[in-house]
N, CA, C and O atoms as a GROMACS GRO file, in nm:
protein
  340
    1MET      N    1   0.112  -0.113  -0.018
    1MET     CA    2   0.007   0.002  -0.003
    1MET      C    3   0.104   0.083  -0.016
    1MET      O    4   0.220   0.064   0.019
    2PRO      N    5   0.050   0.199  -0.079
    2PRO     CA    6   0.141   0.361  -0.083
    2PRO      C    7   0.146   0.406   0.058
    2PRO      O    8   0.049   0.380   0.130
    3GLN      N    9   0.247   0.471   0.106
    3GLN     CA   10   0.268   0.521   0.217
    3GLN      C   11   0.261   0.675   0.199
    3GLN      O   12   0.186   0.746   0.265
    4LEU      N   13   0.393   0.745   0.051
    4LEU     CA   14   0.431   0.875   0.056
    4LEU      C   15   0.399   0.856  -0.059
    4LEU      O   16   0.370   0.752  -0.119
    5VAL      N   17   0.406   1.004  -0.103
    5VAL     CA   18   0.432   1.071  -0.255
    5VAL      C   19   0.497   1.202  -0.234
    5VAL      O   20   0.480   1.309  -0.176
    6THR      N   21   0.592   1.132  -0.318
    6THR     CA   22   0.685   1.286  -0.303
    6THR      C   23   0.693   1.363  -0.486
    6THR      O   24   0.735   1.312  -0.590
    7VAL      N   25   0.641   1.482  -0.465
    7VAL     CA   26   0.618   1.560  -0.576
    7VAL      C   27   0.738   1.681  -0.616
    7VAL      O   28   0.754   1.779  -0.544
    8ARG      N   29   0.810   1.660  -0.733
    8ARG     CA   30   0.912   1.818  -0.767
    8ARG      C   31   0.871   1.844  -0.883
    8ARG      O   32   0.818   1.780  -0.973
    9VAL      N   33   0.913   1.974  -0.862
    9VAL     CA   34   0.882   2.031  -0.989
    9VAL      C   35   1.019   2.127  -0.995
    9VAL      O   36   1.076   2.176  -0.898
   10SER      N   37   1.057   2.139  -1.138
   10SER     CA   38   1.193   2.162  -1.161
   10SER      C   39   1.160   2.324  -1.329
   10SER      O   40   1.129   2.320  -1.448
   11ARG      N   41   1.188   2.419  -1.245
   11ARG     CA   42   1.170   2.537  -1.336
   11ARG      C   43   1.280   2.604  -1.378
   11ARG      O   44   1.358   2.658  -1.300
   12ALA      N   45   1.294   2.606  -1.518
   12ALA     CA   46   1.411   2.661  -1.554
   12ALA      C   47   1.481   2.783  -1.445
   12ALA      O   48   1.406   2.870  -1.401
   13GLN      N   49   1.598   2.783  -1.414
   13GLN     CA   50   1.647   2.920  -1.368
   13GLN      C   51   1.589   2.945  -1.180
   13GLN      O   52   1.645   3.004  -1.087
   14ARG      N   53   1.521   2.907  -1.183
   14ARG     CA   54   1.438   2.930  -1.045
   14ARG      C   55   1.473   2.764  -0.945
   14ARG      O   56   1.510   2.651  -0.977
   15ARG      N   57   1.440   2.826  -0.828
   15ARG     CA   58   1.433   2.695  -0.701
   15ARG      C   59   1.373   2.583  -0.693
   15ARG      O   60   1.252   2.602  -0.682
   16ARG      N   61   1.394   2.500  -0.693
   16ARG     CA   62   1.297   2.393  -0.728
   16ARG      C   63   1.278   2.376  -0.595
   16ARG      O   64   1.339   2.418  -0.496
   17ILE      N   65   1.113   2.259  -0.623
   17ILE     CA   66   1.029   2.261  -0.525
   17ILE      C   67   0.974   2.111  -0.524
   17ILE      O   68   0.939   2.044  -0.622
   18ARG      N   69   0.974   2.071  -0.373
   18ARG     CA   70   0.988   1.975  -0.322
   18ARG      C   71   0.867   1.916  -0.198
   18ARG      O   72   0.876   1.917  -0.075
   19ILE      N   73   0.749   1.862  -0.293
   19ILE     CA   74   0.632   1.811  -0.199
   19ILE      C   75   0.663   1.656  -0.096
   19ILE      O   76   0.701   1.556  -0.157
   20TRP      N   77   0.649   1.651   0.016
   20TRP     CA   78   0.616   1.526   0.070
   20TRP      C   79   0.507   1.523   0.095
   20TRP      O   80   0.473   1.621   0.162
   21ILE      N   81   0.378   1.410   0.059
   21ILE     CA   82   0.227   1.384   0.101
   21ILE      C   83   0.238   1.283   0.183
   21ILE      O   84   0.306   1.186   0.149
   22PRO      N   85   0.189   1.286   0.278
   22PRO     CA   86   0.195   1.140   0.400
   22PRO      C   87   0.041   1.106   0.362
   22PRO      O   88  -0.050   1.170   0.414
   23LEU      N   89   0.012   0.987   0.254
   23LEU     CA   90  -0.134   0.978   0.205
   23LEU      C   91  -0.233   0.887   0.306
   23LEU      O   92  -0.350   0.866   0.274
   24LEU      N   93  -0.170   0.829   0.446
   24LEU     CA   94  -0.260   0.804   0.532
   24LEU      C   95  -0.354   0.915   0.637
   24LEU      O   96  -0.471   0.906   0.674
   25PRO      N   97  -0.266   1.003   0.661
   25PRO     CA   98  -0.353   1.183   0.743
   25PRO      C   99  -0.474   1.243   0.588
   25PRO      O  100  -0.583   1.291   0.618
   26VAL      N  101  -0.438   1.232   0.456
   26VAL     CA  102  -0.505   1.262   0.354
   26VAL      C  103  -0.630   1.155   0.333
   26VAL      O  104  -0.747   1.183   0.312
   27ILE      N  105  -0.563   1.012   0.346
   27ILE     CA  106  -0.681   0.938   0.350
   27ILE      C  107  -0.797   0.960   0.449
   27ILE      O  108  -0.911   0.975   0.404
   28LEU      N  109  -0.774   0.962   0.567
   28LEU     CA  110  -0.825   1.003   0.726
   28LEU      C  111  -0.930   1.113   0.688
   28LEU      O  112  -1.050   1.118   0.710
   29VAL      N  113  -0.825   1.219   0.606
   29VAL     CA  114  -0.924   1.350   0.622
   29VAL      C  115  -1.056   1.352   0.514
   29VAL      O  116  -1.167   1.385   0.555
   30LEU      N  117  -1.034   1.312   0.372
   30LEU     CA  118  -1.095   1.271   0.286
   30LEU      C  119  -1.235   1.152   0.302
   30LEU      O  120  -1.344   1.161   0.247
   31SER      N  121  -1.177   1.019   0.415
   31SER     CA  122  -1.272   0.982   0.433
   31SER      C  123  -1.400   0.975   0.364
   31SER      O  124  -1.425   0.896   0.273
   32PRO      N  125  -1.505   1.087   0.425
   32PRO     CA  126  -1.629   1.083   0.412
   32PRO      C  127  -1.639   1.087   0.305
   32PRO      O  128  -1.738   1.021   0.274
   33LEU      N  129  -1.555   1.158   0.160
   33LEU     CA  130  -1.585   1.165   0.059
   33LEU      C  131  -1.578   1.047  -0.040
   33LEU      O  132  -1.622   1.049  -0.156
   34LEU      N  133  -1.488   0.892   0.053
   34LEU     CA  134  -1.470   0.825  -0.032
   34LEU      C  135  -1.540   0.708  -0.027
   34LEU      O  136  -1.554   0.623  -0.114
   35ILE      N  137  -1.605   0.718   0.143
   35ILE     CA  138  -1.762   0.675   0.129
   35ILE      C  139  -1.833   0.705   0.038
   35ILE      O  140  -1.889   0.611  -0.018
   36LEU      N  141  -1.852   0.794   0.005
   36LEU     CA  142  -1.978   0.862  -0.120
   36LEU      C  143  -1.903   0.820  -0.216
   36LEU      O  144  -1.957   0.721  -0.267
   37ALA      N  145  -1.799   0.847  -0.269
   37ALA     CA  146  -1.759   0.740  -0.406
   37ALA      C  147  -1.780   0.648  -0.397
   37ALA      O  148  -1.821   0.591  -0.498
   38ALA      N  149  -1.767   0.575  -0.278
   38ALA     CA  150  -1.801   0.408  -0.266
   38ALA      C  151  -1.889   0.391  -0.341
   38ALA      O  152  -1.874   0.372  -0.462
   39LEU      N  153  -2.037   0.399  -0.256
   39LEU     CA  154  -2.205   0.447  -0.288
   39LEU      C  155  -2.186   0.470  -0.432
   39LEU      O  156  -2.217   0.383  -0.514
   40VAL      N  157  -2.137   0.585  -0.467
   40VAL     CA  158  -2.108   0.570  -0.601
   40VAL      C  159  -2.090   0.476  -0.707
   40VAL      O  160  -2.169   0.440  -0.794
   41ALA      N  161  -1.953   0.436  -0.680
   41ALA     CA  162  -1.939   0.364  -0.746
   41ALA      C  163  -2.016   0.194  -0.762
   41ALA      O  164  -2.020   0.124  -0.863
   42ILE      N  165  -2.074   0.165  -0.618
   42ILE     CA  166  -2.183   0.037  -0.630
   42ILE      C  167  -2.286   0.078  -0.698
   42ILE      O  168  -2.362  -0.019  -0.696
   43ILE      N  169  -2.338   0.167  -0.759
   43ILE     CA  170  -2.425   0.220  -0.801
   43ILE      C  171  -2.433   0.228  -0.950
   43ILE      O  172  -2.520   0.221  -1.037
   44ALA      N  173  -2.326   0.241  -0.944
   44ALA     CA  174  -2.271   0.287  -1.165
   44ALA      C  175  -2.201   0.104  -1.156
   44ALA      O  176  -2.154   0.076  -1.266
   45CYS      N  177  -2.190   0.005  -1.073
   45CYS     CA  178  -2.151  -0.086  -1.136
   45CYS      C  179  -2.272  -0.214  -1.131
   45CYS      O  180  -2.258  -0.333  -1.160
   46VAL      N  181  -2.418  -0.128  -1.072
   46VAL     CA  182  -2.507  -0.233  -1.076
   46VAL      C  183  -2.635  -0.186  -1.200
   46VAL      O  184  -2.705  -0.258  -1.272
   47ALA      N  185  -2.627  -0.031  -1.184
   47ALA     CA  186  -2.654   0.009  -1.356
   47ALA      C  187  -2.594  -0.044  -1.481
   47ALA      O  188  -2.636  -0.064  -1.595
   48TYR      N  189  -2.482  -0.060  -1.419
   48TYR     CA  190  -2.368  -0.142  -1.578
   48TYR      C  191  -2.346  -0.286  -1.575
   48TYR      O  192  -2.254  -0.339  -1.637
   49ARG      N  193  -2.433  -0.351  -1.501
   49ARG     CA  194  -2.487  -0.505  -1.437
   49ARG      C  195  -2.277  -0.538  -1.435
   49ARG      O  196  -2.220  -0.593  -1.529
   50LEU      N  197  -2.236  -0.510  -1.362
   50LEU     CA  198  -2.086  -0.567  -1.321
   50LEU      C  199  -2.076  -0.560  -1.165
   50LEU      O  200  -2.121  -0.467  -1.098
   51SER      N  201  -2.008  -0.675  -1.113
   51SER     CA  202  -1.994  -0.683  -1.014
   51SER      C  203  -1.900  -0.602  -0.909
   51SER      O  204  -1.778  -0.585  -0.910
   52PRO      N  205  -1.990  -0.562  -0.828
   52PRO     CA  206  -1.903  -0.501  -0.725
   52PRO      C  207  -1.825  -0.516  -0.624
   52PRO      O  208  -1.766  -0.426  -0.563
   53VAL      N  209  -1.823  -0.642  -0.601
   53VAL     CA  210  -1.702  -0.713  -0.543
   53VAL      C  211  -1.589  -0.758  -0.628
   53VAL      O  212  -1.486  -0.782  -0.565
   54ARG      N  213  -1.582  -0.781  -0.801
   54ARG     CA  214  -1.539  -0.751  -0.864
   54ARG      C  215  -1.465  -0.661  -0.912
   54ARG      O  216  -1.355  -0.672  -0.968
   55ALA      N  217  -1.548  -0.542  -0.883
   55ALA     CA  218  -1.468  -0.362  -0.924
   55ALA      C  219  -1.397  -0.306  -0.784
   55ALA      O  220  -1.333  -0.202  -0.770
   56PHE      N  221  -1.420  -0.378  -0.714
   56PHE     CA  222  -1.349  -0.299  -0.562
   56PHE      C  223  -1.227  -0.399  -0.532
   56PHE      O  224  -1.139  -0.376  -0.449
   57GLY      N  225  -1.237  -0.526  -0.621
   57GLY     CA  226  -1.121  -0.585  -0.558
   57GLY      C  227  -0.984  -0.569  -0.704
   57GLY      O  228  -0.870  -0.614  -0.699
   58GLY      N  229  -1.054  -0.485  -0.830
   58GLY     CA  230  -0.936  -0.451  -0.923
   58GLY      C  231  -0.880  -0.365  -0.863
   58GLY      O  232  -0.758  -0.362  -0.845
   59ALA      N  233  -0.957  -0.285  -0.824
   59ALA     CA  234  -0.965  -0.150  -0.740
   59ALA      C  235  -0.814  -0.143  -0.647
   59ALA      O  236  -0.714  -0.074  -0.664
   60TRP      N  237  -0.843  -0.224  -0.566
   60TRP     CA  238  -0.760  -0.292  -0.466
   60TRP      C  239  -0.610  -0.317  -0.497
   60TRP      O  240  -0.500  -0.291  -0.449
   61ARG      N  241  -0.657  -0.371  -0.586
   61ARG     CA  242  -0.525  -0.484  -0.671
   61ARG      C  243  -0.406  -0.354  -0.684
   61ARG      O  244  -0.295  -0.334  -0.634
   62LEU      N  245  -0.525  -0.257  -0.807
   62LEU     CA  246  -0.465  -0.111  -0.860
   62LEU      C  247  -0.375  -0.089  -0.767
   62LEU      O  248  -0.254  -0.107  -0.781
   63TRP      N  249  -0.458  -0.028  -0.617
   63TRP     CA  250  -0.384   0.063  -0.582
   63TRP      C  251  -0.310   0.010  -0.482
   63TRP      O  252  -0.261   0.100  -0.414
   64CYS      N  253  -0.272  -0.129  -0.433
   64CYS     CA  254  -0.160  -0.229  -0.371
   64CYS      C  255  -0.029  -0.189  -0.489
   64CYS      O  256   0.083  -0.184  -0.439
   65ALA      N  257  -0.035  -0.169  -0.602
   65ALA     CA  258   0.032  -0.233  -0.698
   65ALA      C  259   0.102  -0.040  -0.718
   65ALA      O  260   0.177  -0.016  -0.813
   66LEU      N  261   0.076   0.033  -0.653
   66LEU     CA  262   0.118   0.174  -0.718
   66LEU      C  263   0.273   0.223  -0.603
   66LEU      O  264   0.349   0.319  -0.616
   67PRO      N  265   0.273   0.130  -0.515
   67PRO     CA  266   0.443   0.160  -0.442
   67PRO      C  267   0.524   0.179  -0.637
   67PRO      O  268   0.462   0.155  -0.741
   68GLY      N  269   0.643   0.217  -0.627
   68GLY     CA  270   0.767   0.235  -0.669
   68GLY      C  271   0.664   0.288  -0.815
   68GLY      O  272   0.668   0.172  -0.855
   69THR      N  273   0.620   0.325  -0.871
   69THR     CA  274   0.512   0.404  -0.970
   69THR      C  275   0.661   0.534  -0.961
   69THR      O  276   0.682   0.593  -0.855
   70ARG      N  277   0.746   0.561  -1.081
   70ARG     CA  278   0.699   0.755  -1.132
   70ARG      C  279   0.662   0.786  -1.208
   70ARG      O  280   0.604   0.706  -1.280
   71VAL      N  281   0.667   0.872  -1.230
   71VAL     CA  282   0.584   0.962  -1.367
   71VAL      C  283   0.704   1.072  -1.375
   71VAL      O  284   0.784   1.086  -1.282
   72ASP      N  285   0.706   1.129  -1.465
   72ASP     CA  286   0.784   1.217  -1.488
   72ASP      C  287   0.724   1.275  -1.644
   72ASP      O  288   0.692   1.204  -1.739
   73VAL      N  289   0.721   1.424  -1.637
   73VAL     CA  290   0.663   1.487  -1.702
   73VAL      C  291   0.710   1.592  -1.713
   73VAL      O  292   0.737   1.647  -1.606
   74GLN      N  293   0.746   1.675  -1.856
   74GLN     CA  294   0.863   1.764  -1.883
   74GLN      C  295   0.768   1.845  -2.014
   74GLN      O  296   0.743   1.803  -2.127
   75HIS      N  297   0.733   1.964  -1.955
   75HIS     CA  298   0.677   2.069  -2.097
   75HIS      C  299   0.744   2.207  -2.116
   75HIS      O  300   0.696   2.298  -2.048
   76GLY      N  301   0.844   2.236  -2.195
   76GLY     CA  302   0.904   2.352  -2.231
   76GLY      C  303   1.025   2.299  -2.119
   76GLY      O  304   1.092   2.196  -2.126
   77ARG      N  305   1.030   2.422  -1.997
   77ARG     CA  306   1.113   2.459  -1.953
   77ARG      C  307   1.038   2.394  -1.782
   77ARG      O  308   1.117   2.371  -1.690
   78VAL      N  309   0.983   2.387  -1.774
   78VAL     CA  310   0.948   2.278  -1.674
   78VAL      C  311   0.925   2.133  -1.651
   78VAL      O  312   0.855   2.080  -1.738
   79ALA      N  313   0.977   2.038  -1.532
   79ALA     CA  314   0.963   1.938  -1.569
   79ALA      C  315   0.917   1.897  -1.418
   79ALA      O  316   0.977   1.953  -1.327
   80VAL      N  317   0.781   1.768  -1.375
   80VAL     CA  318   0.764   1.712  -1.296
   80VAL      C  319   0.768   1.583  -1.219
   80VAL      O  320   0.673   1.505  -1.228
   81LEU      N  321   0.861   1.560  -1.154
   81LEU     CA  322   0.847   1.413  -1.128
   81LEU      C  323   0.752   1.342  -0.984
   81LEU      O  324   0.771   1.396  -0.874
   82VAL      N  325   0.680   1.256  -0.991
   82VAL     CA  326   0.571   1.218  -0.962
   82VAL      C  327   0.641   1.085  -0.870
   82VAL      O  328   0.674   0.991  -0.943
   83ASN      N  329   0.664   1.068  -0.739
   83ASN     CA  330   0.696   0.905  -0.720
   83ASN      C  331   0.643   0.887  -0.588
   83ASN      O  332   0.651   0.956  -0.487
   84ILE      N  333   0.571   0.746  -0.617
   84ILE     CA  334   0.474   0.668  -0.523
   84ILE      C  335   0.588   0.574  -0.455
   84ILE      O  336   0.653   0.486  -0.513
   85ARG      N  337   0.595   0.609  -0.336
   85ARG     CA  338   0.636   0.487  -0.242
   85ARG      C  339   0.519   0.412  -0.140
   85ARG      O  340   0.552   0.317  -0.068
   0.00000   0.00000   0.00000
């Protein structure tokens, strides 16, 4: 399960910005919205005749596979690096 997200923004001729985001406090703060999103997902699964258990199982597998993911985006003189641990 991911524990920390590191975001680094590099701009030409400017200071680099580095932000560390611990995921547990963010999840705890957003838990009411997560419950609402889960209810909406269940309704969508029923509407499209999908198994909610299999859908949530697939989402859980994706969530657990995130550690080690690294995303680099560069546009012009700005580069953004997102590292999930």
